[in-house]
ZAVO-382319 format. One record per residue (C-alpha): residue number from 1; x, y, z. Coordinates in pm, whole numbers. Example, Ala and Ser with C-alpha at 12.3 -4.5 7.8 and 13.67 -1.06 7.14 Angstrom:
REM residues 2
  resi       X       Y       Z
     1    1230    -450     780
     2    1367    -106     714
END
This chain:
REM residues 531
  resi       X       Y       Z
     1    2227     472  -14312
     2    2312     547  -13920
     3    2056     665  -13711
     4    2265     986  -13703
     5    2305    1055  -14000
     6    1907    1011  -14030
     7    1827    1232  -13781
     8    2054    1489  -13959
     9    1879    1477  -14283
    10    1543    1424  -14061
    11    1638    1774  -13966
    12    1762    1889  -14302
    13    1425    1839  -14441
    14    1233    2035  -14194
    15    1455    2303  -14198
    16    1435    2333  -14580
    17    1031    2379  -14548
    18    1074    2724  -14354
    19    1172    3050  -14494
    20    1346    3209  -14191
    21    1580    2900  -14024
    22    1869    2939  -14289
    23    2093    2983  -13986
    24    1996    2655  -13862
    25    2218    2411  -13886
    26    2080    2055  -13936
    27    2405    1855  -13785
    28    2421    2144  -13493
    29    2018    2073  -13461
    30    2081    1644  -13448
    31    2363    1679  -13218
    32    2147    1858  -12947
    33    1859    1595  -13023
    34    2114    1302  -13000
    35    2273    1460  -12661
    36    1876    1486  -12477
    37    1777    1153  -12571
    38    1530    1119  -12268
    39    1303    1445  -12308
    40    1051    1354  -11957
    41    1100    1188  -11664
    42     829     982  -11773
    43    1029     863  -12074
    44    1343     773  -11827
    45    1100     609  -11613
    46     928     386  -11883
    47    1288     294  -12043
    48    1455     175  -11707
    49    1120     -52  -11585
    50    1236    -220  -11923
    51    1542    -243  -11862
    52    1451    -397  -11484
    53    1184    -639  -11595
    54    1457    -781  -11861
    55    1730    -821  -11565
    56    1475   -1013  -11343
    57    1397   -1247  -11605
    58    1757   -1337  -11664
    59    1857   -1359  -11284
    60    1501   -1599  -11281
    61    1708   -1802  -11535
    62    2032   -1749  -11440
    63    2120   -1632  -11077
    64    2442   -1518  -11112
    65    2283   -1212  -11326
    66    2245   -1050  -11015
    67    2224    -664  -11000
    68    2390    -408  -10775
    69    2340     -23  -10687
    70    2515     238  -10478
    71    2309     472  -10262
    72    2353     878  -10345
    73    2254    1162  -10203
    74    2333    1420  -10509
    75    2339    1427  -10852
    76    2701    1498  -10908
    77    2743    1162  -10688
    78    2521     947  -10910
    79    2661    1061  -11244
    80    3060    1023  -11088
    81    2925     649  -11015
    82    2773     594  -11355
    83    3105     721  -11505
    84    3330     519  -11292
    85    3135     219  -11383
    86    3156     281  -11753
    87    3520     360  -11732
    88    3615      67  -11558
    89    3340    -180  -11650
    90    3269     -99  -12011
    91    2915    -102  -11956
    92    2617      19  -11728
    93    2460    -351  -11719
    94    2274    -430  -11440
    95    2419    -144  -11212
    96    2155     112  -11089
    97    2163     377  -10854
    98    1940     374  -10518
    99    1799     709  -10360
   100    1798     632   -9993
   101    1561     790   -9729
   102    1784     815   -9473
   103    2037    1019   -9695
   104    1774    1259   -9776
   105    1688    1328   -9407
   106    2062    1315   -9299
   107    2173    1546   -9628
   108    1933    1727   -9786
   109    1624    1851   -9553
   110    1579    2215   -9483
   111    1607    2122   -9144
   112    1962    2035   -9138
   113    2043    1682   -9037
   114    1737    1475   -8948
   115    1694    1108   -8813
   116    1559     841   -9069
   117    1196     908   -8911
   118     978    1047   -9234
   119    1055    1390   -9077
   120    1194    1532   -9383
   121    1026    1743   -9662
   122     854    1447   -9876
   123     894    1677  -10206
   124    1316    1656  -10193
   125    1259    1267  -10261
   126    1131    1349  -10629
   127    1341    1628  -10618
   128    1656    1427  -10621
   129    1535    1186  -10840
   130    1459    1477  -11095
   131    1834    1564  -11012
   132    2030    1273  -11032
   133    1842    1196  -11395
   134    1965    1544  -11470
   135    2319    1493  -11414
   136    2299    1135  -11552
   137    2168    1300  -11908
   138    2472    1593  -11878
   139    2664    1297  -11856
   140    2535    1163  -12183
   141    2575    1508  -12363
   142    2912    1554  -12232
   143    3072    1260  -12365
   144    2857    1270  -12685
   145    2969    1624  -12731
   146    3358    1478  -12730
   147    3247    1235  -12990
   148    3132    1497  -13178
   149    3434    1693  -13184
   150    3636    1377  -13274
   151    3383    1352  -13556
   152    3456    1683  -13687
   153    3837    1642  -13647
   154    3799    1317  -13825
   155    3630    1472  -14125
   156    3884    1757  -14129
   157    4173    1506  -14170
   158    3972    1310  -14447
   159    4006    1011  -14240
   160    3675     825  -14357
   161    3768     537  -14161
   162    3786     655  -13844
   163    3489     885  -13928
   164    3302     556  -13977
   165    3434     428  -13663
   166    3282     761  -13462
   167    2947     761  -13648
   168    2943     362  -13484
   169    3005     504  -13159
   170    2727     753  -13172
   171    2487     558  -13267
   172    2546     243  -13025
   173    2594     492  -12741
   174    2524     332  -12407
   175    2354     571  -12204
   176    2469     662  -11826
   177    2048     668  -11776
   178    2017     375  -11543
   179    1750     235  -11309
   180    1707     391  -11004
   181    1550     228  -10691
   182    1364     492  -10494
   183    1285     500  -10110
   184     918     640  -10040
   185    1004     510   -9656
   186     650     444   -9523
   187     437     658   -9762
   188     447     973   -9593
   189     117     920   -9494
   190    -228     782   -9563
   191    -256     550   -9896
   192    -377     923  -10074
   193     -60    1044   -9949
   194     132     782  -10093
   195     -28     773  -10437
   196       8    1151  -10462
   197     386    1125  -10366
   198     483     824  -10573
   199     338    1013  -10893
   200     559    1274  -10822
   201     861     994  -10823
   202     717     838  -11131
   203     725    1155  -11343
   204    1075    1294  -11170
   205    1194     944  -11344
   206    1158     649  -11112
   207    1108     290  -11207
   208    1095     144  -10889
   209     962     263  -10589
   210    1040      61  -10258
   211     775      93   -9990
   212     815     -19   -9589
   213     535    -182   -9370
   214     627      25   -9055
   215     340     340   -8925
   216     426     635   -9144
   217     421     877   -8869
   218     612     642   -8639
   219     883     550   -8905
   220    1248     440   -8777
   221    1512     340   -8933
   222    1560     -16   -9011
   223    1846     -54   -8795
   224    1741      46   -8500
   225    1520     -27   -8247
   226    1143      64   -8141
   227     986      -3   -8533
   228     622     -25   -8512
   229     447    -226   -8826
   230      99    -193   -8942
   231    -140    -448   -9069
   232    -126    -631   -9388
   233    -493    -453   -9514
   234    -292    -105   -9439
   235      30    -197   -9652
   236    -147    -339   -9927
   237    -349     -43   -9943
   238     -44     132  -10028
   239     101     -91  -10243
   240    -252     -51  -10465
   241    -184     306  -10434
   242     169     297  -10625
   243      89      50  -10867
   244    -233     288  -10957
   245      12     548  -10992
   246     240     397  -11225
   247    -104     273  -11461
   248    -187     656  -11442
   249     101     790  -11581
   250     162     508  -11839
   251     487     285  -11658
   252     286     -30  -11661
   253     645    -190  -11620
   254     682     -12  -11310
   255     839    -180  -10993
   256     705    -180  -10615
   257     935    -324  -10385
   258     771    -442  -10075
   259    1020    -409   -9756
   260     939    -596   -9443
   261    1057    -457   -9122
   262     900    -747   -8890
   263    1213    -917   -8852
   264    1367    -644   -8605
   265     983    -481   -8510
   266     811    -638   -8239
   267     527    -378   -8184
   268     204    -289   -8370
   269      18      21   -8317
   270    -343    -118   -8466
   271    -538    -460   -8443
   272    -701    -535   -8750
   273   -1045    -671   -8772
   274   -1066   -1060   -8863
   275   -1400   -1165   -9044
   276   -1345   -1493   -9054
   277   -1125   -1750   -8895
   278    -761   -1762   -9058
   279    -816   -1463   -9256
   280    -512   -1239   -9276
   281    -631    -999   -8997
   282    -673   -1307   -8776
   283    -320   -1421   -8903
   284    -154   -1113   -8794
   285    -346   -1087   -8461
   286    -185   -1461   -8394
   287     138   -1332   -8333
   288      -3   -1038   -8060
   289     132   -1127   -7689
   290    -195   -1176   -7512
   291    -295   -1299   -7157
   292    -572   -1540   -7092
   293    -883   -1379   -6973
   294   -1108   -1622   -6747
   295   -1357   -1385   -6600
   296   -1420    -983   -6564
   297   -1146    -961   -6326
   298    -863   -1005   -6566
   299    -969    -695   -6756
   300    -891    -390   -6676
   301   -1121     -36   -6748
   302   -1067      20   -7155
   303    -871    -323   -7214
   304    -924    -474   -7587
   305   -1052    -853   -7519
   306    -971   -1108   -7864
   307   -1137   -1413   -7913
   308    -838   -1689   -8001
   309    -872   -2050   -8057
   310   -1199   -2065   -7865
   311   -1052   -1863   -7586
   312   -1068   -1544   -7448
   313    -732   -1327   -7475
   314    -629   -1007   -7388
   315    -322    -838   -7600
   316     -32    -704   -7387
   317     -33    -315   -7415
   318     224     -90   -7301
   319     170     254   -7168
   320     255     431   -7479
   321     -97     231   -7627
   322     104      22   -7842
   323      69    -380   -7857
   324     353    -618   -7863
   325     432    -928   -8084
   326     529   -1225   -7921
   327     877   -1283   -7879
   328    1096   -1493   -8173
   329     818   -1487   -8401
   330     999   -1217   -8658
   331    1064   -1485   -8930
   332     738   -1605   -8926
   333     571   -1272   -8961
   334     851   -1156   -9239
   335     739   -1483   -9458
   336     358   -1415   -9420
   337     433   -1046   -9508
   338     657   -1097   -9794
   339     398   -1387   -9900
   340      92   -1152   -9887
   341     318    -898  -10035
   342     373   -1060  -10358
   343      10   -1166  -10411
   344    -154    -875  -10384
   345      59    -663  -10626
   346     425    -588  -10524
   347     716    -731  -10763
   348    1007    -732  -10550
   349    1101    -814  -10155
   350    1287    -649   -9927
   351    1391    -793   -9615
   352    1561    -585   -9335
   353    1787    -795   -9151
   354    1981    -720   -8865
   355    2341    -867   -8995
   356    2442   -1006   -9320
   357    2386   -1403   -9283
   358    2324   -1604   -9649
   359    2203   -1887   -9417
   360    1941   -1660   -9202
   361    1784   -1476   -9504
   362    1800   -1818   -9720
   363    1602   -1985   -9461
   364    1306   -1690   -9464
   365    1369   -1694   -9843
   366    1336   -2088   -9872
   367     987   -2070   -9719
   368     904   -1742   -9922
   369     947   -1979  -10243
   370     707   -2285  -10101
   371     414   -2047  -10210
   372     587   -1809  -10430
   373     816   -2030  -10642
   374    1032   -1711  -10809
   375    1048   -1493  -10545
   376    1327   -1236  -10550
   377    1466    -984  -10283
   378    1626    -644  -10305
   379    1865    -653  -10023
   380    2024    -385   -9809
   381    2401    -452   -9758
   382    2407    -222   -9499
   383    2664      18   -9367
   384    2473     -16   -9027
   385    2648    -399   -9014
   386    2979    -414   -8860
   387    3107    -631   -9170
   388    3411    -745   -9056
   389    3304    -846   -8705
   390    3038   -1027   -8820
   391    3194   -1209   -9115
   392    3528   -1303   -8864
   393    3269   -1439   -8571
   394    3052   -1615   -8858
   395    3373   -1786   -8951
   396    3492   -1880   -8583
   397    3160   -2043   -8499
   398    3179   -2208   -8837
   399    3521   -2342   -8752
   400    3425   -2403   -8382
   401    3129   -2682   -8518
   402    3419   -2805   -8733
   403    3598   -2883   -8380
   404    3908   -2661   -8479
   405    4147   -2516   -8205
   406    4015   -2186   -8172
   407    4259   -2059   -7863
   408    4459   -1792   -8043
   409    4115   -1576   -8084
   410    3869   -1387   -7862
   411    3512   -1412   -8028
   412    3435   -1113   -7855
   413    3762    -903   -7987
   414    3788   -1054   -8339
   415    3728    -680   -8460
   416    4094    -577   -8340
   417    4338    -514   -8586
   418    4584    -767   -8406
   419    4350   -1010   -8576
   420    4427    -857   -8961
   421    4677   -1084   -9032
   422    4544   -1413   -8908
   423    4412   -1716   -9128
   424    4032   -1645   -9000
   425    4048   -1279   -9122
   426    4146   -1382   -9464
   427    3889   -1620   -9470
   428    3617   -1390   -9356
   429    3723   -1118   -9635
   430    3697   -1410   -9827
   431    3325   -1471   -9712
   432    3258   -1049   -9750
   433    3389   -1062  -10157
   434    3138   -1342  -10229
   435    2892   -1248   -9969
   436    2699   -1076  -10325
   437    2734   -1384  -10553
   438    2677   -1634  -10252
   439    2295   -1469  -10119
   440    2254   -1449  -10508
   441    2243   -1777  -10558
   442    2163   -1942  -10188
   443    1918   -1662  -10082
   444    1726   -1541  -10356
   445    1865   -1161  -10376
   446    1834   -1014  -10763
   447    1961    -664  -10636
   448    2260    -591  -10370
   449    2278    -215  -10310
   450    2469     -14  -10014
   451    2257     250   -9830
   452    2450     520   -9741
   453    2826     450   -9910
   454    2887     822  -10006
   455    2841     972   -9672
   456    3094     775   -9529
   457    3333     786   -9851
   458    3279    1176   -9833
   459    3338    1194   -9454
   460    3638     976   -9500
   461    3789    1108   -9787
   462    3747    1484   -9587
   463    3923    1346   -9283
   464    4230    1258   -9477
   465    4257    1595   -9662
   466    4182    1771   -9345
   467    4444    1594   -9155
   468    4729    1654   -9424
   469    4630    2028   -9536
   470    4598    2169   -9225
   471    4915    1999   -9086
   472    5263    1939   -9234
   473    5157    1828   -9563
   474    5013    2145   -9671
   475    4925    2163  -10023
   476    5088    1834  -10085
   477    4792    1665   -9891
   478    4567    1790  -10180
   479    4823    1710  -10489
   480    4919    1367  -10406
   481    4642    1271  -10221
   482    4378    1422  -10473
   483    4487    1589  -10782
   484    4741    1325  -10895
   485    4528    1043  -10825
   486    4299    1204  -11034
   487    4554    1245  -11324
   488    4698     924  -11293
   489    4334     699  -11285
   490    4174     907  -11539
   491    3912    1064  -11374
   492    3720    1280  -11597
   493    3642    1520  -11287
   494    3996    1609  -11300
   495    3920    1864  -11571
   496    3627    2011  -11358
   497    3535    2296  -11598
   498    3457    2061  -11865
   499    3264    1806  -11599
   500    3044    2140  -11517
   501    2975    2164  -11903
   502    3193    2486  -12020
   503    3261    2295  -12326
   504    2921    2221  -12414
   505    2825    2542  -12356
   506    3098    2680  -12607
   507    2960    2429  -12867
   508    2600    2579  -12813
   509    2765    2943  -12842
   510    2951    2863  -13166
   511    2569    2703  -13292
   512    2376    3017  -13164
   513    2647    3254  -13274
   514    2890    3188  -13492
   515    3173    3301  -13537
   516    3089    3521  -13324
   517    3101    3335  -13008
   518    3299    3428  -12688
   519    3406    3066  -12594
   520    3591    2942  -12281
   521    3830    2688  -12414
   522    4087    2886  -12609
   523    4467    2874  -12494
   524    4457    3040  -12184
   525    4225    2809  -12059
   526    4398    2625  -11798
   527    4220    2331  -11814
   528    4459    2242  -12149
   529    4718    2122  -11860
   530    4509    1827  -11814
   531    4555    1772  -12197
END
């Protein structure tokens, strides 16, 4: 017997034991239960953590099995992504969602648009996770509701073959609920604050939490200047805090993504205490820019002095009290960060880079894998990169090494539309197209994400609509540019009443009130024009 039929029978048995539940339909109760598979955020966190662990194992066996996600700042945006994925690709397998702290700061704060500096309300992070899963669960309920209507129609027509096909579709239904990689920034405070926020995020459904090694109260966007990192001991305390939160809430498979911003961070706020030569603090301090101390005259009042390699040195301190790292040590610090994080509880790495370059990323991962052979990355395919210019310049440089004639190209001006039809531009586009597969194979990238895609798509589509609607096109700008495309691309949202839950509401009214239900889906509903 099918799972659906079993659920119906179980409710029939339960209802039969009651004397006052005669108006309750076992089939309707079963439908509502099937439409609400996940009862809590913790149910979701456990389910998606297991999926992500399986995906990680499959990637280890075959690097072509990498995963992807797109960032989202609203539940509806995440829902529409998953609906589109299922429609175009038939499955949600290996497709996730990314929750970006940058987009929360820019779009979800009560203060209005904010820079990515952890100034937004920390509670907005778990709130968005809960919102995303609410919309994904609603997508499940809506699609299953359509299947239930089809089931009723097949039964009414006496078509047992179609009835069985639909029952199989219900029993094998693939949920829109997928893993969310959620950004906790630098933890929004000390390790206790990190733990408390992580708990809220996990309770909302997060199975994967990404945390970065910047100073919490001096946090900057990963692609801006002025980043300040913390010593490893401080960062590891926060990794421990997140792990304890997962364990406390019964999500042992929860995933911690340890992000290092060291490649672009030239400053530190704190010099850790070294307890023995070569320990982690000593390694961190070895990257500091220092000046030799030959006598007391070389030291100013209030200066700090360290002993390194048998010599007294003074760390260079800036007027703001921060200390500076030596130039060109970023990659070495990244490797140390990544190895240390994986050896102390992290599951995945995130290396924030200044450009998308497979060779650069792969070089660092190669060093990490000398110590941690199965090290894997989450990588930010960031809109902060000028992808067109970066890859045209990469092709230019590769061709220059080959000795090709590049006299027709100006490397500094390769972004120009004048180059769009050239062989170089076409080759660069080919490199962009294969970047994710190449990086998964050659640079250990398990998960590719775009942090801010819908921030930009919303701006672009709004610009295009406003240009036409408030110009000569008028209403045609909407009809031709939006609605006609929705209809012809079979986008479910064209029936916006159904998308918002109107038909499910009608079903529930019928369950609750029977023939007396006042329903919205009658013949005068204009959504029928899109049938």
